[in-house]
C-alpha positions in Angstrom: -42.7 -23.4 -58.0 -40.2 -23.4 -55.1 -42.0 -24.2 -51.9 -40.8 -22.7 -48.8 -39.5 -25.4 -46.2 -42.0 -26.1 -43.3 -41.2 -24.8 -39.9 -40.1 -28.2 -38.7 -37.3 -28.4 -41.4 -36.3 -24.7 -41.6 -32.8 -24.1 -40.3 -32.6 -22.2 -37.0 -31.6 -18.5 -37.6 -29.8 -16.8 -34.9 -31.0 -13.2 -34.6 -28.5 -11.0 -32.8 -27.6 -7.5 -32.7 -23.8 -7.6 -33.0 -23.4 -4.3 -31.2 -20.9 -4.2 -28.3 -22.4 -3.5 -24.9 -23.5 0.0 -24.6 -23.7 0.0 -20.8 -22.3 2.9 -18.8 -18.6 2.8 -17.6 -17.8 0.1 -15.2 -17.7 1.1 -11.6 -14.4 2.0 -10.0 -14.2 -1.1 -8.0 -13.3 -2.9 -11.1 -10.0 -1.1 -11.4 -9.3 0.1 -7.9 -6.3 -2.0 -7.1 -2.7 -1.7 -8.6 -2.3 -5.2 -9.9 -0.1 -4.8 -12.9 2.7 -2.6 -14.1 2.0 1.0 -15.2 0.4 0.8 -18.7 0.8 4.3 -20.2 0.0 6.0 -23.5 2.8 5.4 -26.1 3.5 4.5 -29.7 2.4 1.0 -28.9 -0.7 1.8 -26.9 -2.7 4.0 -29.3 -6.3 5.2 -29.3 -6.3 6.0 -25.6 -9.2 8.4 -24.6 -8.4 11.7 -23.0 -8.7 11.9 -19.2 -11.7 13.6 -17.8 -9.9 16.1 -15.8 -8.1 18.6 -18.0 -7.6 21.4 -15.4 -5.0 20.8 -12.6 -4.7 24.2 -11.3 -7.8 26.4 -10.5 -8.6 29.3 -8.4 -6.2 32.2 -8.1 -3.3 30.3 -9.6 -1.3 33.4 -10.4 -1.3 34.7 -6.8 2.3 35.4 -5.4 3.8 33.1 -3.1 3.6 35.8 -0.3 -0.2 36.0 -0.7 -1.2 32.5 0.5 0.7 31.2 3.6 -1.9 28.5 4.7 -1.8 25.1 3.0 -3.5 21.8 3.4 -3.1 18.5 1.6 -5.6 15.5 0.9 -3.2 12.6 1.3 -3.9 9.0 0.3 -3.8 6.3 2.9 -4.0 3.4 0.4 -2.1 2.2 -2.5 -4.7 2.1 -5.3 -5.7 3.6 -8.5 -7.9 6.6 -8.7 -9.8 7.2 -12.1 -9.6 10.5 -13.9 -13.6 10.8 -13.3 -13.1 10.8 -9.5 -10.2 13.3 -9.7 -12.4 15.7 -11.9 -15.4 15.3 -9.6 -13.2 16.0 -6.4 -11.7 19.1 -8.1 -15.3 20.4 -8.9 -16.5 19.7 -5.4 -13.7 21.4 -3.7 -13.8 24.4 -6.2 -17.5 25.1 -5.8 -17.3 25.1 -2.0 -14.3 27.5 -1.9 -16.0 29.7 -4.5 -19.2 30.0 -2.4 -17.4 30.6 0.9 -14.2 32.4 0.2 -14.5 33.9 -3.4 -12.9 32.9 -6.5 -9.6 34.8 -6.0 -8.9 33.6 -2.3 -7.4 30.2 -2.9 -5.4 28.0 -5.2 -6.2 24.4 -5.8 -3.7 22.1 -7.4 -4.3 18.5 -8.3 -1.1 16.6 -7.6 -1.7 13.3 -9.3 -2.1 12.8 -13.0 -4.0 9.9 -14.7 -1.3 8.4 -16.8 -2.4 4.8 -16.3 -4.5 3.3 -19.1 -7.3 0.9 -18.1 -8.3 -1.8 -20.6 -11.6 -3.6 -20.9 -12.6 -6.7 -22.6 -15.9 -5.7 -24.1 -18.4 -8.6 -24.1 -21.6 -9.0 -26.4 -24.8 -8.4 -24.7 -27.6 -9.7 -26.7 -29.7 -12.6 -27.4 -27.5 -15.5 -28.3 -24.2 -13.8 -27.5 -22.8 -17.0 -25.9 -22.7 -18.6 -29.6 -20.9 -15.5 -30.9 -18.6 -14.3 -28.1 -15.2 -15.9 -27.5 -15.3 -15.8 -23.8 -11.7 -15.4 -22.3 -10.0 -16.2 -25.6 -8.1 -13.1 -26.9 -9.1 -11.1 -24.0 -6.6 -8.5 -24.1 -8.9 -5.4 -23.8 -9.1 -2.1 -25.5 -8.2 1.0 -23.8 -11.3 2.7 -22.1 -10.3 5.2 -19.5 -7.3 6.6 -17.5 -6.4 6.5 -13.9 -3.8 7.8 -11.5 -1.7 5.4 -9.5 -1.3 6.6 -5.8 0.9 5.4 -3.0 0.3 5.7 0.9 1.3 9.0 2.0 1.1 10.6 -1.6 -0.8 14.1 -1.9 -3.8 14.0 -4.2 -5.0 17.6 -3.8 -3.3 20.6 -2.3 -5.0 24.0 -1.5 -3.3 27.1 -0.5 -5.1 30.2 1.0 -5.0 32.9 3.6 -5.0 32.0 7.2 -8.5 33.4 7.7 -9.8 30.9 5.2 -8.1 27.8 6.7 -11.2 26.3 8.1 -13.1 26.6 4.8 -10.2 24.7 3.0 -10.4 21.9 5.4 -14.1 21.5 4.9 -13.6 21.8 1.0 -11.1 18.9 1.2 -13.4 16.8 3.2 -16.0 17.3 0.6 -13.6 16.2 -2.1 -12.7 13.1 0.0 -16.0 11.6 -0.7 -15.3 11.3 -4.4 -12.5 8.8 -3.9 -12.5 5.2 -2.9 -10.5 4.0 0.1 -9.1 6.2 2.8 -7.7 9.5 2.7 -6.3 12.0 5.4 -6.5 15.8 5.4 -3.3 17.2 6.6 -2.6 20.8 7.7 1.0 21.6 6.7 3.5 23.7 8.7 5.1 24.9 5.4 4.6 28.3 3.8 2.1 27.7 0.8 3.5 25.3 -1.8 7.1 25.8 -0.8 9.3 23.4 1.0 10.3 25.9 3.9 8.5 26.3 7.2 7.0 29.6 8.0 10.0 30.7 10.2 12.5 29.7 7.5 10.5 31.4 4.8 10.1 34.7 6.7 13.9 34.7 7.4 14.8 33.9 3.9 12.6 36.6 2.4 14.1 39.1 4.8 17.7 38.4 4.1 16.9 37.9 0.4 18.0 34.3 0.2 14.6 33.2 -1.0 13.3 34.9 -4.2 9.6 34.8 -5.2 9.1 32.5 -8.2 5.4 32.3 -9.1 3.6 30.2 -6.5 6.9 28.9 -5.2 10.3 30.4 -4.3 13.9 30.0 -5.5 16.8 29.9 -3.2 19.7 32.2 -4.1 22.9 30.1 -3.8 26.0 31.3 -2.0 28.2 29.9 -4.7 29.2 31.8 -8.0 29.4 35.6 -8.7 27.5 37.6 -6.3 24.2 39.0 -7.7 24.1 36.5 -10.5 21.0 34.3 -10.8 21.0 30.9 -12.7 19.2 32.8 -15.6 22.0 35.2 -16.5 24.6 32.6 -16.5 23.3 30.9 -19.7 23.8 33.3 -22.6 24.0 32.2 -26.3 23.5 28.6 -25.2 26.7 28.3 -23.3 27.6 28.8 -19.8 29.5 32.2 -19.2 32.6 31.6 -16.9 32.8 33.1 -13.6 
């Protein structure tokens, strides 16, 4: 009969669960700085997970441009990367406070940065005897794990428009959203009218003399050139430009 080998002569068996690390996501400090070129989803970079933030406008986003004159911005004071988780957390925090204080139809929040940058991670084995199986830093080009937005100094991250009466609540809401981001941010109260590029005086004058036309949450300037009364929409008929 076949006798089993003694413990002294039995070969060492390495028992290891070959599952990859199942820890939570890595903290944002691992991918905070802009070290490399932008790495976006493409036909070469496939299998990229969806970003956590899926809604970029919330509140009364269909409100006319005349309805919300006040606007404030949360502006980045660092060149860094902000994860999509942080963008979603800031949007939720800002939205909840404004619903509680102003009502859900009294403001419009817009997230100005989009997480296009793909963050890779080189997954490591975390089990007994992993040092025998893992290859260390050989072939260490990682797999896509999450998405982040690349922001520059002075770039707006969040913008909120509302009525002048709710201006103080908007500033507090942006301050609460600021706690969700790494680095420094500044809250700036704008002199413009809503999300437009015109100051309050220019906006009121333009609406009175009809050189500015309401266009959703923004305005369109009616040019002095061309046939009077024609807007850019009516110049394109049957896919060619109608002559003046």
